[in-house]
Each structure stands twice: as structure tokens, then as C-alpha cells.
N, C-alpha and C positions, 0 to 999 in steps of 0.2 A: 689570380682571383682568390680571395679569401673565402672561408666557409661562412663567415658572418658570426654574429655573437652566439655564445653558448645558450642553449635553451634552459629555461628554469624548470627543470623536471620536478623539483620539490613542490612548488606551488601547484603544478599540474596534478601530482599525486594526491595532494591534500584536497584539491577541488573534486577529483574523481571520487575520493573517499566520502566527501560530503554529499555528492550527488547520489552515490550508491545508498547512503544512509537515508536520504530523502525518499528515494524510490522504494526502499524496504518499508519505510514508515507508511507511505501511501498504500502499498499493497496490504499491509497489516490492517490499516483502517478499512480498506475495501472488504477484506475478509470478515472483519468484525461486523460491519454494516450488513453484509449478506447473512451472517449468522443471526443477527437480531431480527432481520426480516423473516427468516425461516421460522424462528421461534414465534414471532407474532402471527404469522400465517397459520402455524400449527395450533396456536391458542384459539384463534378465531374459528378455525375448522372444528375444534372440539366444542366450542360454544354453539356453533350451528348444529352439530350433530346432537347435542344434548337438548336443544330446543325442538328439533324435529321429532324426537322420540316421545 
């Protein structure tokens, strides 16, 4: 019984690299969106506080 054809580890490594890059990009976008929302909420809260006084 043979072991079968060799695995193409080069393509697998490139694919993994691309997927990791995609995951990192998505995480970065998620962080940026959260920061924008925090800034927006803080701005709105300041406006509310200034209106109440």
C-alpha cells in the first residue's frame, strides 16, 4: 500500500497566511468601529450634559 500523493503544503501555508491576514483585518475594523462608537457616545453625552445645565 502506498502513502498516496504528496501534500501540497506550500499552497496550504499561503492559504493560512491569507486567512490570518483576513482575520486580523476584520479584528482591526471591529476595534475601529468600537472606538468610533465610544467617541460618538461620549460626544452625545457631553451635549446632553451641557443642555441640562
